[in-house]
mmCIF file of the C-alpha atoms, coordinates in Angstrom:
data_MODEL
# 
_entry.id   MODEL 
# 
loop_
_atom_site.group_PDB 
_atom_site.id 
_atom_site.type_symbol 
_atom_site.label_atom_id 
_atom_site.label_alt_id 
_atom_site.label_comp_id 
_atom_site.label_asym_id 
_atom_site.label_entity_id 
_atom_site.label_seq_id 
_atom_site.pdbx_PDB_ins_code 
_atom_site.Cartn_x 
_atom_site.Cartn_y 
_atom_site.Cartn_z 
_atom_site.occupancy 
_atom_site.B_iso_or_equiv 
_atom_site.pdbx_formal_charge 
_atom_site.auth_seq_id 
_atom_site.auth_comp_id 
_atom_site.auth_asym_id 
_atom_site.auth_atom_id 
_atom_site.pdbx_PDB_model_num 
ATOM 1  C CA . MET A 1 1  ? 97.663  100.822 93.925  1.00 0.00 ? 1  MET A CA 1 
ATOM 2  C CA . SER A 1 2  ? 94.555  98.691  93.613  1.00 0.00 ? 2  SER A CA 1 
ATOM 3  C CA . PHE A 1 3  ? 93.449  96.064  96.089  1.00 0.00 ? 3  PHE A CA 1 
ATOM 4  C CA . SER A 1 4  ? 90.457  93.935  96.918  1.00 0.00 ? 4  SER A CA 1 
ATOM 5  C CA . PRO A 1 5  ? 88.384  95.292  99.808  1.00 0.00 ? 5  PRO A CA 1 
ATOM 6  C CA . ALA A 1 6  ? 87.995  91.750  101.170 1.00 0.00 ? 6  ALA A CA 1 
ATOM 7  C CA . LEU A 1 7  ? 90.757  89.759  102.821 1.00 0.00 ? 7  LEU A CA 1 
ATOM 8  C CA . SER A 1 8  ? 91.533  86.711  100.755 1.00 0.00 ? 8  SER A CA 1 
ATOM 9  C CA . THR A 1 9  ? 93.998  83.874  100.937 1.00 0.00 ? 9  THR A CA 1 
ATOM 10 C CA . GLN A 1 10 ? 96.160  83.407  97.884  1.00 0.00 ? 10 GLN A CA 1 
ATOM 11 C CA . ALA A 1 11 ? 94.959  80.461  95.802  1.00 0.00 ? 11 ALA A CA 1 
ATOM 12 C CA . ARG A 1 12 ? 98.522  79.297  95.116  1.00 0.00 ? 12 ARG A CA 1 
ATOM 13 C CA . ALA A 1 13 ? 99.570  79.241  98.775  1.00 0.00 ? 13 ALA A CA 1 
ATOM 14 C CA . GLU A 1 14 ? 100.634 75.843  100.073 1.00 0.00 ? 14 GLU A CA 1 
ATOM 15 C CA . VAL A 1 15 ? 97.777  74.017  101.819 1.00 0.00 ? 15 VAL A CA 1 
ATOM 16 C CA . LEU A 1 16 ? 98.627  72.953  105.361 1.00 0.00 ? 16 LEU A CA 1 
ATOM 17 C CA . SER A 1 17 ? 98.151  69.243  105.995 1.00 0.00 ? 17 SER A CA 1 
ATOM 18 C CA . SER A 1 18 ? 97.669  69.443  109.784 1.00 0.00 ? 18 SER A CA 1 
ATOM 19 C CA . PRO A 1 19 ? 97.322  71.909  112.685 1.00 0.00 ? 19 PRO A CA 1 
ATOM 20 C CA . ALA A 1 20 ? 100.860 70.977  113.788 1.00 0.00 ? 20 ALA A CA 1 
ATOM 21 C CA . GLN A 1 21 ? 102.209 72.187  110.457 1.00 0.00 ? 21 GLN A CA 1 
ATOM 22 C CA . ALA A 1 22 ? 100.453 75.535  110.979 1.00 0.00 ? 22 ALA A CA 1 
ATOM 23 C CA . ALA A 1 23 ? 102.229 75.947  114.320 1.00 0.00 ? 23 ALA A CA 1 
ATOM 24 C CA . ASP A 1 24 ? 105.580 75.591  112.540 1.00 0.00 ? 24 ASP A CA 1 
ATOM 25 C CA . ALA A 1 25 ? 104.766 78.092  109.795 1.00 0.00 ? 25 ALA A CA 1 
ATOM 26 C CA . ALA A 1 26 ? 106.554 81.440  109.800 1.00 0.00 ? 26 ALA A CA 1 
ATOM 27 C CA . TYR A 1 27 ? 104.867 84.667  108.762 1.00 0.00 ? 27 TYR A CA 1 
ATOM 28 C CA . ARG A 1 28 ? 106.136 88.006  107.483 1.00 0.00 ? 28 ARG A CA 1 
ATOM 29 C CA . TYR A 1 29 ? 104.067 91.158  107.244 1.00 0.00 ? 29 TYR A CA 1 
ATOM 30 C CA . ARG A 1 30 ? 104.428 94.364  105.262 1.00 0.00 ? 30 ARG A CA 1 
ATOM 31 C CA . ILE A 1 31 ? 102.472 97.455  106.279 1.00 0.00 ? 31 ILE A CA 1 
ATOM 32 C CA . LEU A 1 32 ? 101.922 100.062 103.588 1.00 0.00 ? 32 LEU A CA 1 
ATOM 33 C CA . LEU A 1 33 ? 100.838 103.651 104.166 1.00 0.00 ? 33 LEU A CA 1 
ATOM 34 C CA . VAL A 1 34 ? 98.796  104.797 101.182 1.00 0.00 ? 34 VAL A CA 1 
ATOM 35 C CA . GLN A 1 35 ? 98.418  108.568 101.104 1.00 0.00 ? 35 GLN A CA 1 
ATOM 36 C CA . ALA A 1 36 ? 96.297  108.911 97.971  1.00 0.00 ? 36 ALA A CA 1 
ATOM 37 C CA . GLY A 1 37 ? 93.114  110.514 99.284  1.00 0.00 ? 37 GLY A CA 1 
ATOM 38 C CA . PRO A 1 38 ? 92.500  109.731 102.959 1.00 0.00 ? 38 PRO A CA 1 
ATOM 39 C CA . ALA A 1 39 ? 95.564  108.002 104.437 1.00 0.00 ? 39 ALA A CA 1 
ATOM 40 C CA . GLN A 1 40 ? 95.074  104.250 104.777 1.00 0.00 ? 40 GLN A CA 1 
ATOM 41 C CA . LEU A 1 41 ? 97.135  101.352 106.131 1.00 0.00 ? 41 LEU A CA 1 
ATOM 42 C CA . LEU A 1 42 ? 97.320  98.150  104.092 1.00 0.00 ? 42 LEU A CA 1 
ATOM 43 C CA . VAL A 1 43 ? 98.760  94.791  105.190 1.00 0.00 ? 43 VAL A CA 1 
ATOM 44 C CA . GLN A 1 44 ? 100.430 92.112  103.073 1.00 0.00 ? 44 GLN A CA 1 
ATOM 45 C CA . CYS A 1 45 ? 101.347 88.706  104.501 1.00 0.00 ? 45 CYS A CA 1 
ATOM 46 C CA . TRP A 1 46 ? 103.657 85.889  103.416 1.00 0.00 ? 46 TRP A CA 1 
ATOM 47 C CA . ARG A 1 47 ? 103.813 82.392  104.914 1.00 0.00 ? 47 ARG A CA 1 
ATOM 48 C CA . ARG A 1 48 ? 106.656 79.852  104.928 1.00 0.00 ? 48 ARG A CA 1 
ATOM 49 C CA . SER A 1 49 ? 105.987 76.292  105.998 1.00 0.00 ? 49 SER A CA 1 
ATOM 50 C CA . PRO A 1 50 ? 108.882 74.105  107.131 1.00 0.00 ? 50 PRO A CA 1 
ATOM 51 C CA . GLU A 1 51 ? 111.070 73.167  104.156 1.00 0.00 ? 51 GLU A CA 1 
ATOM 52 C CA . ALA A 1 52 ? 109.063 75.402  101.783 1.00 0.00 ? 52 ALA A CA 1 
ATOM 53 C CA . ALA A 1 53 ? 109.658 78.771  100.137 1.00 0.00 ? 53 ALA A CA 1 
ATOM 54 C CA . TRP A 1 54 ? 107.959 82.029  101.151 1.00 0.00 ? 54 TRP A CA 1 
ATOM 55 C CA . GLN A 1 55 ? 104.558 82.320  99.478  1.00 0.00 ? 55 GLN A CA 1 
ATOM 56 C CA . PRO A 1 56 ? 102.055 85.189  99.353  1.00 0.00 ? 56 PRO A CA 1 
ATOM 57 C CA . HIS A 1 57 ? 99.314  84.491  101.889 1.00 0.00 ? 57 HIS A CA 1 
ATOM 58 C CA . CYS A 1 58 ? 97.051  87.557  101.904 1.00 0.00 ? 58 CYS A CA 1 
ATOM 59 C CA . GLY A 1 59 ? 96.726  91.177  100.911 1.00 0.00 ? 59 GLY A CA 1 
ATOM 60 C CA . PRO A 1 60 ? 97.269  93.877  100.402 1.00 0.00 ? 60 PRO A CA 1 
ATOM 61 C CA . THR A 1 61 ? 94.145  94.463  102.461 1.00 0.00 ? 61 THR A CA 1 
ATOM 62 C CA . PRO A 1 62 ? 93.013  97.322  104.712 1.00 0.00 ? 62 PRO A CA 1 
ATOM 63 C CA . MET A 1 63 ? 94.441  97.069  108.239 1.00 0.00 ? 63 MET A CA 1 
ATOM 64 C CA . ASP A 1 64 ? 91.007  97.145  109.910 1.00 0.00 ? 64 ASP A CA 1 
ATOM 65 C CA . LEU A 1 65 ? 89.799  94.119  107.906 1.00 0.00 ? 65 LEU A CA 1 
ATOM 66 C CA . PHE A 1 66 ? 93.029  92.260  108.642 1.00 0.00 ? 66 PHE A CA 1 
ATOM 67 C CA . ILE A 1 67 ? 92.657  92.808  112.401 1.00 0.00 ? 67 ILE A CA 1 
ATOM 68 C CA . ARG A 1 68 ? 88.940  91.957  112.383 1.00 0.00 ? 68 ARG A CA 1 
ATOM 69 C CA . ARG A 1 69 ? 89.834  88.550  110.925 1.00 0.00 ? 69 ARG A CA 1 
ATOM 70 C CA . PHE A 1 70 ? 91.458  87.562  114.242 1.00 0.00 ? 70 PHE A CA 1 
ATOM 71 C CA . LEU A 1 71 ? 88.867  88.947  116.672 1.00 0.00 ? 71 LEU A CA 1 
ATOM 72 C CA . PRO A 1 72 ? 86.292  86.662  118.308 1.00 0.00 ? 72 PRO A CA 1 
ATOM 73 C CA . PRO A 1 73 ? 82.769  87.331  116.946 1.00 0.00 ? 73 PRO A CA 1 
ATOM 74 C CA . ALA A 1 74 ? 81.659  88.901  120.253 1.00 0.00 ? 74 ALA A CA 1 
ATOM 75 C CA . GLN A 1 75 ? 84.335  91.610  119.941 1.00 0.00 ? 75 GLN A CA 1 
ATOM 76 C CA . LEU A 1 76 ? 83.568  92.577  116.341 1.00 0.00 ? 76 LEU A CA 1 
ATOM 77 C CA . ALA A 1 77 ? 82.246  96.097  116.007 1.00 0.00 ? 77 ALA A CA 1 
ATOM 78 C CA . PRO A 1 78 ? 80.204  97.064  112.943 1.00 0.00 ? 78 PRO A CA 1 
ATOM 79 C CA . SER A 1 79 ? 82.490  97.907  110.036 1.00 0.00 ? 79 SER A CA 1 
ATOM 80 C CA . ASN A 1 80 ? 82.713  101.534 108.948 1.00 0.00 ? 80 ASN A CA 1 
ATOM 81 C CA . SER A 1 81 ? 83.741  100.464 105.449 1.00 0.00 ? 81 SER A CA 1 
ATOM 82 C CA . VAL A 1 82 ? 81.629  101.602 102.520 1.00 0.00 ? 82 VAL A CA 1 
# 
């Protein structure tokens, strides 16, 4: 399985028109265990806005990058990624 090392939002995902719409969005996550070489966890995410279909939102991306996306800058540790 190939994946981009950077977390990216899918270009075709529906753009949210307001912060209130983001609060109503639902998310689903898939966690993959890749055992080729060193074991690694990958995350995929889908988003559904009210009255819209499920759309790919991000991933698959390494779990550590996915978590780092939500941490405040003061809590970010240097990445061990190569």
